[in-house]
C-alpha positions as CSV (number, residue, x, y, z in Angstrom):
1,M,265.9,306.8,-32.6
2,G,268.6,309.3,-33.5
3,K,268.8,307.8,-37.1
4,D,266.0,307.4,-38.0
5,G,265.1,311.3,-37.5
6,P,267.9,312.2,-40.7
7,R,266.7,309.1,-42.5
8,K,263.0,310.6,-42.6
9,R,263.7,313.7,-43.4
10,K,266.3,313.2,-46.2
11,R,263.5,310.8,-47.8
12,E,260.7,312.9,-47.9
13,K,262.9,316.1,-48.9
14,A,263.9,313.6,-51.6
15,T,260.4,312.9,-52.9
16,M,259.2,316.3,-51.8
17,H,258.1,317.7,-55.7
18,P,261.1,320.5,-57.0
19,Q,258.4,323.0,-57.5
20,N,257.0,322.5,-54.2
21,K,257.3,325.6,-52.3
22,Y,257.5,323.7,-49.0
23,A,260.3,321.4,-50.2
24,E,263.2,324.0,-49.3
25,N,261.3,325.7,-46.6
26,P,258.8,323.5,-44.5
27,P,256.3,325.5,-42.5
28,D,257.4,328.1,-39.9
29,F,255.3,326.7,-37.0
30,E,256.6,330.2,-34.7
31,F,256.6,332.1,-37.5
32,L,252.7,330.7,-38.4
33,A,252.0,331.4,-34.7
34,S,253.6,335.0,-34.3
35,L,250.9,336.0,-37.1
36,Y,248.1,334.2,-36.7
37,P,247.1,334.6,-33.2
38,S,244.6,331.3,-33.4
39,F,246.8,329.0,-34.3
40,K,248.9,330.5,-31.9
41,Q,247.0,327.8,-29.0
42,Y,247.7,325.3,-30.6
43,V,251.5,325.4,-30.9
44,F,254.1,324.1,-27.8
45,Y,258.1,323.6,-27.5
46,A,259.7,320.8,-27.1
47,P,262.7,320.3,-25.4
48,N,264.6,321.6,-28.0
49,G,262.5,324.6,-28.6
50,R,261.0,323.2,-31.9
51,A,257.7,324.8,-32.3
52,K,255.1,321.3,-32.8
53,I,251.6,320.7,-33.3
54,D,249.7,317.6,-32.0
55,W,248.9,316.1,-34.8
56,T,245.5,314.4,-33.1
57,D,243.8,317.3,-32.4
58,F,241.9,317.9,-35.3
59,N,241.5,321.7,-34.5
60,A,245.2,322.1,-34.9
61,T,245.4,320.2,-38.1
62,R,242.2,321.8,-39.2
63,E,243.7,325.3,-38.0
64,L,247.1,324.4,-39.4
65,T,245.7,324.0,-43.1
66,R,243.6,327.1,-42.7
67,V,246.7,329.2,-41.7
68,L,248.2,327.3,-44.2
69,L,246.1,328.6,-47.3
70,A,245.7,331.8,-46.3
71,H,249.1,332.7,-45.7
72,D,251.2,330.3,-48.7
73,F,248.3,331.1,-51.8
74,G,245.5,333.5,-50.6
75,I,243.0,331.4,-50.3
76,Q,240.6,331.4,-47.5
77,W,238.7,328.1,-46.6
78,W,237.0,326.4,-43.6
79,I,235.9,323.2,-42.8
80,P,232.9,321.6,-40.0
81,D,234.3,319.2,-37.5
82,G,234.4,315.6,-38.7
83,Q,235.3,316.3,-42.7
84,L,238.2,315.2,-44.2
85,C,241.2,317.7,-43.1
86,P,244.1,318.2,-45.7
87,T,247.5,318.0,-45.1
88,V,248.8,321.2,-47.6
89,P,252.0,320.3,-48.3
90,N,251.2,316.4,-50.0
91,R,248.6,318.3,-51.8
92,V,250.0,321.0,-53.4
93,N,252.7,317.6,-54.3
94,Y,249.6,315.9,-56.1
95,I,249.3,319.4,-58.0
96,H,252.4,320.2,-59.5
97,W,252.6,316.0,-60.0
98,I,250.0,317.0,-62.8
99,K,251.4,320.2,-63.9
100,D,254.2,317.6,-65.2
101,L,252.2,314.7,-66.8
102,L,250.1,317.4,-68.9
103,S,253.1,319.2,-69.8
104,N,254.9,316.3,-71.4
105,Y,252.2,314.6,-72.2
106,P,249.5,316.9,-72.5
107,A,245.8,316.4,-74.1
108,P,245.5,315.8,-78.3
109,W,242.8,318.3,-78.0
110,H,245.5,321.6,-77.4
111,T,246.6,320.9,-80.6
112,N,243.4,322.7,-81.6
113,N,244.9,326.2,-80.0
114,E,241.8,325.0,-76.8
115,N,244.8,326.3,-74.2
116,S,242.3,326.1,-71.3
117,T,243.4,323.2,-68.7
118,W,240.2,321.5,-67.0
119,G,240.2,319.2,-64.4
120,L,237.7,316.5,-62.4
121,D,238.3,316.4,-58.9
122,I,236.8,313.1,-57.8
123,G,235.1,313.1,-53.9
124,T,236.6,316.5,-53.8
125,G,234.9,317.2,-50.2
126,A,233.9,319.5,-48.4
127,N,237.4,321.3,-48.0
128,C,237.5,321.6,-52.1
129,I,241.5,321.7,-51.7
130,Y,242.1,320.3,-55.4
131,P,240.8,322.5,-57.0
132,L,241.0,325.4,-54.7
133,L,245.0,324.8,-55.2
134,G,244.9,323.6,-58.5
135,A,243.1,327.7,-59.6
136,A,245.1,329.4,-57.4
137,I,248.2,328.0,-58.5
138,H,248.0,327.4,-62.3
139,G,244.5,328.7,-62.8
140,W,243.3,326.3,-64.2
141,H,239.3,325.5,-64.3
142,F,237.8,322.3,-62.2
143,L,234.7,320.5,-61.7
144,G,234.4,318.8,-58.1
145,T,231.8,315.6,-57.5
146,D,231.3,314.5,-54.2
147,I,228.0,312.4,-53.3
148,T,227.1,314.2,-50.0
149,N,224.9,317.6,-49.4
150,V,227.2,318.6,-46.9
151,A,229.7,318.6,-49.2
152,I,228.5,320.5,-52.1
153,E,227.7,323.2,-49.3
154,W,230.7,323.2,-47.9
155,S,232.9,322.9,-51.0
156,Q,230.3,325.5,-52.7
157,W,230.5,327.7,-49.6
158,N,234.5,327.5,-49.9
159,I,234.6,328.9,-53.2
160,S,232.4,331.7,-52.9
161,Q,235.3,332.6,-50.0
162,N,237.8,333.4,-52.8
163,P,236.1,335.7,-55.4
164,H,239.2,335.7,-57.6
165,L,239.0,331.9,-57.9
166,A,235.4,331.3,-58.3
167,G,235.0,331.3,-61.8
168,L,237.3,328.7,-62.7
169,I,235.9,326.2,-60.0
170,S,232.3,324.5,-60.3
171,V,230.8,321.6,-57.9
172,R,228.9,318.7,-58.9
173,S,226.6,316.1,-56.9
174,A,227.7,312.8,-58.6
175,K,223.7,311.6,-57.3
176,D,222.0,314.6,-59.2
177,L,222.5,312.9,-63.1
178,R,220.1,315.9,-64.5
179,E,221.7,317.9,-67.6
180,D,221.5,321.1,-65.2
181,G,222.9,318.7,-62.7
182,V,226.1,321.7,-62.3
183,I,226.5,323.9,-59.5
184,T,228.9,327.4,-60.6
185,N,229.6,330.4,-58.2
186,I,226.6,332.3,-60.4
187,E,224.2,329.4,-59.6
188,K,222.1,329.6,-55.7
189,R,219.3,327.2,-56.2
190,D,217.3,325.9,-52.8
191,E,216.6,322.6,-54.3
192,K,217.7,319.6,-52.1
193,S,219.3,318.0,-54.1
194,N,222.2,320.3,-55.4
195,G,223.0,321.1,-51.7
196,L,222.5,324.5,-51.4
197,S,221.2,326.8,-49.0
198,K,220.0,330.6,-48.7
199,S,220.0,331.0,-45.2
200,N,220.7,334.7,-44.6
201,L,221.3,333.1,-40.9
202,H,223.6,330.8,-41.7
203,C,225.4,333.1,-44.1
204,K,225.7,336.0,-40.3
205,K,226.4,333.1,-37.6
206,V,230.1,331.8,-40.3
207,R,230.4,334.7,-41.0
208,S,230.6,336.0,-36.9
209,F,232.5,332.6,-36.5
210,L,235.3,332.8,-38.8
211,K,235.6,336.4,-37.2
212,E,236.1,334.6,-34.0
213,V,238.8,332.2,-34.8
214,D,241.1,334.8,-36.4
215,R,240.6,338.5,-35.6
216,S,243.9,339.4,-35.9
217,S,245.1,337.2,-39.0
218,A,246.7,338.8,-42.0
219,F,243.5,338.1,-44.2
220,D,240.1,338.9,-43.6
221,I,239.2,335.2,-43.8
222,S,235.1,336.2,-45.0
223,P,234.1,338.8,-47.2
224,S,231.1,340.9,-46.2
225,S,228.0,338.9,-47.5
226,T,228.0,335.9,-49.3
227,D,224.5,334.8,-51.2
228,C,225.5,330.8,-50.2
229,C,226.8,329.7,-46.5
230,P,226.7,325.9,-45.2
231,E,224.4,324.7,-42.6
232,L,227.6,324.5,-40.0
233,E,225.8,323.2,-37.3
234,N,222.4,322.0,-37.6
235,Q,223.0,320.4,-40.9
236,R,226.8,318.8,-39.6
237,L,227.2,315.3,-40.0
238,D,227.2,312.7,-37.4
239,S,230.2,312.0,-35.8
240,L,231.7,308.4,-37.3
241,S,231.3,306.8,-34.5
242,E,227.4,307.4,-34.1
243,H,227.0,306.2,-38.0
244,E,223.6,304.7,-37.8
245,D,224.1,302.4,-40.5
246,L,227.0,302.6,-41.8
247,G,226.5,299.5,-44.3
248,E,223.7,300.8,-45.7
249,A,226.2,303.8,-46.3
250,C,228.5,302.1,-47.8
251,I,225.9,299.9,-50.7
252,A,224.7,302.9,-51.3
253,H,228.7,304.6,-51.6
254,Q,229.0,301.4,-53.7
255,D,225.9,302.7,-56.0
256,S,227.4,306.0,-56.3
257,P,228.1,306.8,-60.1
258,I,232.2,308.4,-60.0
259,L,232.8,309.1,-63.6
260,V,230.6,307.2,-65.9
261,G,227.0,308.6,-65.5
262,V,228.5,312.0,-63.7
263,V,230.3,313.1,-67.0
264,N,228.4,314.3,-69.5
265,E,228.6,314.1,-73.5
266,D,230.2,317.0,-74.4
267,E,232.8,317.6,-71.8
268,R,235.9,316.8,-71.3
269,F,239.1,317.2,-69.0
270,D,242.5,317.5,-69.6
271,F,243.2,315.2,-66.4
272,C,241.1,314.0,-63.1
273,M,242.4,313.3,-59.6
274,C,241.2,311.6,-56.7
275,N,241.7,311.0,-52.9
276,P,240.4,307.7,-53.0
277,P,238.5,306.2,-49.9
278,F,241.7,304.5,-48.5
279,F,239.3,302.0,-46.0
280,A,237.3,299.2,-46.1
281,S,235.5,300.1,-42.8
282,M,235.2,302.6,-40.4
283,E,237.8,300.1,-37.9
284,E,240.4,300.2,-40.2
285,A,240.3,303.5,-40.7
286,G,240.6,304.5,-37.1
287,M,243.8,302.2,-36.5
288,N,246.6,305.4,-36.9
289,P,246.3,306.4,-33.5
290,H,249.4,309.5,-34.6
291,T,247.1,311.8,-36.8
292,S,243.7,313.2,-36.5
293,C,242.6,314.4,-40.0
294,G,238.4,313.8,-39.3
295,G,236.8,312.2,-42.3
296,T,233.2,310.7,-42.9
297,S,232.0,307.2,-43.6
298,A,231.4,308.7,-47.4
299,E,235.2,310.4,-47.8
300,M,236.6,307.2,-46.4
301,V,235.1,303.6,-46.7
302,Y,234.3,302.3,-49.3
303,P,233.7,297.9,-50.5
304,R,237.2,296.5,-50.7
305,G,239.0,300.1,-49.4
306,E,241.0,302.1,-52.2
307,E,241.4,299.3,-54.5
308,G,237.6,298.7,-54.9
309,F,236.9,302.7,-55.8
310,I,240.1,302.9,-58.0
311,S,239.1,299.7,-59.6
312,K,235.4,301.4,-60.5
313,I,237.9,304.6,-61.9
314,I,239.9,301.7,-64.1
315,N,236.9,300.2,-65.4
316,D,235.2,303.9,-66.3
317,S,238.0,305.2,-67.9
318,I,237.5,302.4,-70.6
319,Q,234.8,303.8,-71.5
320,L,235.8,308.1,-71.3
321,K,239.0,307.2,-72.6
322,E,238.3,310.3,-75.6
323,Q,236.4,312.3,-73.2
324,I,239.7,312.4,-70.2
325,H,242.9,312.7,-70.9
326,W,245.0,311.9,-67.9
327,F,243.2,309.6,-65.5
328,T,245.1,309.7,-61.9
329,T,244.6,308.9,-57.8
330,M,246.8,308.8,-54.6
331,V,246.7,305.1,-53.8
332,G,247.3,304.5,-49.7
333,R,249.2,300.5,-49.8
334,K,252.0,299.6,-51.6
335,V,250.2,296.1,-52.7
336,N,247.2,298.0,-54.0
337,L,249.4,299.8,-56.4
338,K,250.7,296.7,-58.0
339,I,247.3,294.9,-58.0
340,L,246.2,298.5,-59.6
341,I,249.1,298.4,-62.0
342,H,249.0,295.1,-63.2
343,K,244.7,295.6,-63.8
344,L,246.1,298.8,-66.3
345,R,248.5,296.4,-68.3
346,E,245.8,294.0,-68.8
347,I,243.7,296.4,-70.4
348,G,246.2,297.7,-72.1
349,V,246.8,301.5,-71.0
350,K,249.3,303.5,-74.0
351,I,251.2,305.2,-71.1
352,L,251.4,304.8,-67.4
353,K,253.3,306.6,-64.4
354,T,254.1,306.8,-60.7
355,T,254.9,308.6,-58.3
356,E,255.4,309.0,-54.7
357,F,254.4,311.2,-52.1
358,V,256.0,311.6,-48.7
359,Q,254.7,314.3,-45.8
360,G,256.1,313.4,-42.2
361,R,255.3,309.4,-41.0
362,T,253.0,309.5,-44.3
363,C,253.4,307.8,-47.6
364,R,251.0,307.7,-50.5
365,W,251.5,306.7,-54.0
366,G,250.6,308.3,-57.2
367,L,248.4,307.1,-60.0
368,A,248.2,308.0,-63.3
369,W,247.3,306.5,-67.2
370,T,246.2,307.5,-70.2
371,Y,245.1,305.9,-73.9
372,N,246.4,308.3,-75.3
373,A,250.1,307.7,-77.3
374,L,251.6,311.1,-77.5
375,A,254.7,313.1,-78.4
376,P,256.0,315.6,-75.6
377,Q,254.0,318.6,-75.5
378,Q,256.1,321.3,-77.6
379,Q,255.7,318.2,-80.4
380,L,252.9,319.0,-81.0
381,R,252.3,323.6,-80.9
382,C,252.1,324.6,-84.1
383,A,254.6,324.6,-87.0
384,N,255.5,327.7,-87.3
385,M,256.6,328.5,-83.4
386,K,259.9,330.0,-83.3
387,N,260.1,330.8,-79.4
388,V,260.2,328.4,-76.9
389,S,260.9,328.9,-72.9
390,F,261.0,326.7,-69.6
391,L,261.2,327.3,-66.3
392,M,264.4,325.7,-64.0
393,E,262.2,325.6,-60.1
394,G,263.5,324.3,-56.9
395,L,267.1,324.5,-58.2
396,S,269.9,324.6,-55.3
397,R,271.6,328.4,-54.0
398,Q,275.2,326.6,-55.7
399,C,273.9,325.9,-59.4
400,K,274.3,329.4,-61.2
401,A,272.7,330.5,-64.7
402,Y,276.4,329.8,-66.4
403,D,276.9,326.8,-65.2
404,V,272.8,325.7,-66.4
405,L,274.8,327.4,-69.9
406,Q,277.5,325.7,-69.7
407,A,275.1,322.6,-69.9
408,L,273.2,323.6,-72.7
409,C,275.9,324.2,-74.8
410,S,277.0,319.8,-74.0
411,G,273.4,318.9,-74.5
412,L,273.5,320.2,-77.5
413,L,276.4,317.8,-79.0
414,D,273.8,315.2,-79.0
415,F,272.0,317.3,-81.4
416,R,274.7,317.2,-83.6
417,V,274.5,321.3,-83.2
418,T,277.7,323.8,-83.2
419,C,277.6,326.2,-80.4
420,K,279.0,328.9,-78.9
421,V,278.7,330.7,-75.0
422,D,278.7,334.8,-74.5
423,P,279.1,334.6,-70.5
424,T,278.9,338.2,-70.3
425,S,275.4,338.3,-71.6
426,F,274.4,334.9,-70.7
427,M,273.1,333.9,-74.2
428,L,274.2,330.8,-77.1
429,K,274.7,331.2,-80.3
430,G,274.1,327.9,-82.4
431,Y,273.6,326.1,-85.7
432,V,273.0,322.6,-87.0
433,Q,274.3,321.2,-89.7
434,E,271.8,319.4,-91.6
435,C,274.7,316.6,-93.0
436,L,276.9,316.8,-91.4
437,P,280.4,314.4,-93.2
438,N,281.7,313.2,-89.4
439,E,281.3,313.1,-85.6
440,Q,284.7,316.3,-85.6
441,N,282.5,319.2,-86.9
442,L,281.1,319.4,-83.1
443,G,282.1,321.6,-80.8
444,V,282.6,324.8,-79.6
445,P,283.3,327.1,-82.9
446,D,284.7,330.2,-83.6
447,D,283.7,332.9,-84.9
448,S,284.5,332.2,-88.6
449,K,282.2,328.8,-88.4
450,L,279.0,331.1,-86.6
451,T,279.5,333.4,-89.7
452,G,281.0,330.9,-92.3
453,S,279.3,331.6,-95.7
454,N,277.7,327.7,-96.1
455,D,274.4,329.4,-95.0
456,A,272.4,326.7,-97.2
457,D,273.9,324.3,-94.7
458,R,273.1,326.1,-91.6
459,V,269.8,327.0,-89.1
460,D,270.7,329.6,-86.4
461,F,269.2,329.9,-82.9
462,T,269.9,331.6,-80.0
463,I,269.2,330.8,-75.9
464,M,269.1,332.8,-73.6
465,V,269.8,332.1,-69.5
466,F,267.2,334.1,-66.9
467,E,267.8,334.5,-63.8
468,Q,264.1,334.3,-62.1
469,G,264.9,334.7,-58.7
470,P,266.6,332.4,-55.9
471,G,266.6,329.1,-57.2
472,T,264.2,329.4,-60.9
473,L,266.2,330.0,-64.4
474,L,264.1,331.2,-67.4
475,I,265.7,329.6,-70.5
476,K,264.7,330.9,-73.5
477,G,264.7,329.6,-77.4
478,R,264.1,331.3,-80.0
479,L,264.6,330.0,-83.7
480,L,265.8,333.0,-86.5
481,E,263.6,333.9,-89.3
482,E,265.8,333.3,-92.2
483,N,266.4,329.5,-90.4
484,T,265.4,326.1,-92.5
485,M,265.4,324.0,-89.3
486,P,261.9,323.0,-89.0
487,A,260.2,324.8,-85.6
488,G,258.9,320.7,-84.7
489,D,262.5,320.0,-84.5
490,F,263.5,322.9,-82.5
491,V,260.9,322.6,-80.1
492,T,261.3,318.8,-79.9
493,M,265.2,319.6,-79.8
494,L,264.5,322.0,-76.5
495,T,262.5,319.5,-75.3
496,S,265.3,316.4,-74.7
497,I,267.3,319.5,-73.4
498,E,265.1,320.7,-70.2
499,Q,264.5,317.3,-69.3
500,K,268.4,316.2,-69.0
501,L,269.1,320.0,-67.4
502,K,266.3,319.3,-65.0
503,H,267.8,315.6,-64.1
504,I,271.1,317.1,-63.8
505,F,270.2,320.1,-61.3
506,C,267.5,318.9,-59.4
507,M,269.9,315.3,-59.1
508,R,272.3,317.5,-58.1
509,K,270.5,319.8,-55.3
510,E,268.9,316.5,-54.1
511,L,273.1,314.9,-53.5
512,N,273.8,318.4,-51.7
513,S,270.9,318.1,-49.5
């Protein structure tokens, strides 16, 4: 037991995205309990004094999710009993991974100065967790889709509780294929097909209930008024064990469109994401006695489980490859990951990426593919761009700005760059010889080389390193006006340097931990 624990913790830290705020600082249950009395009732202490919760208690896991979203992201949130309750650190990992994909390989239409990022969340659920986090962390636009009225109602209600994000998120019924099937924070219809309700009575009941849940929390979890509210009690889904005909539900689920028939012809998205139904039956879904995250049959069950659901996404992606740039999904079983990778290679996707998400005892994989063979993002920027910057986040406390500056200088040698470091201003000055006769010209120059007379063969630039906060550095490169180096080459060079720096210092952080 003593050996297993440290190995698991080390593995989790190594697979937590470096930009995830929980990578270095996991949730502190004792601290959260001191701020949120509604959470305190679920916290108990192990013999070693460590604060814990009962992960088999749905109410405890739901309250933890609510408190983390409010405390760390300013998101007001709730779901009714029986709905799938997401774990926040794992979902944040997925969001940051997609950010990496978009940073390195953006959608081709962004070359036309279309800077807004649009994501599609397949099966957004009542929790609407991915759109809320993506909008809060990165300012992305989102369309969430689902097939049940309860999921549509509650996702819309959660959006309405966050007016600062509501303009970025819409939800759509995957069963309502009409052109006006989009539900936004502005549209509030009474039609049953789009799952919205205007019941003022239930608006008051939910606001009263949520305020009772946590009267003394650091946030007001419900605005003073709302025009859209789920039927909290009257229209709650039946519990999983009381579902009358799961077979019919699975057939209906299988017949529902996922992407083709849901995405309109004039729409395009930078990415789609999905937490698929992992199981082929509810018996299989209930086999883990160590957790209680809830979940309805629509959220957890699909014919052939996740392999069947993701295979349908793969088939849809062939038709929508011009409208969706990155297709991504979670995968719960490694054996299914191998099957799906084989299918993607068979159809000839251009780029295929995988990653691993680990939280506690739970391991998931991320799978992403695109049909567009693209250069890195910086190569796609406009040709006259002369200023480039990037962030290095999640660095160890031992990493200093000067260390990164020296690594920059070393990395630039691969690009035939002559450079000089000014340690007082944390600036690097350099130039590139367009035609270097031999390798002996590379290295740290003296001032005479930097101010030499052979200006026609020299391209000058500066790179500065700024400390933004603990573990975060900003690197800014500037190509000077009089230089002849193509801006695209300058951007490409810094893109490569960025990847090397992140590899060096992120690896160093993991080794030190």
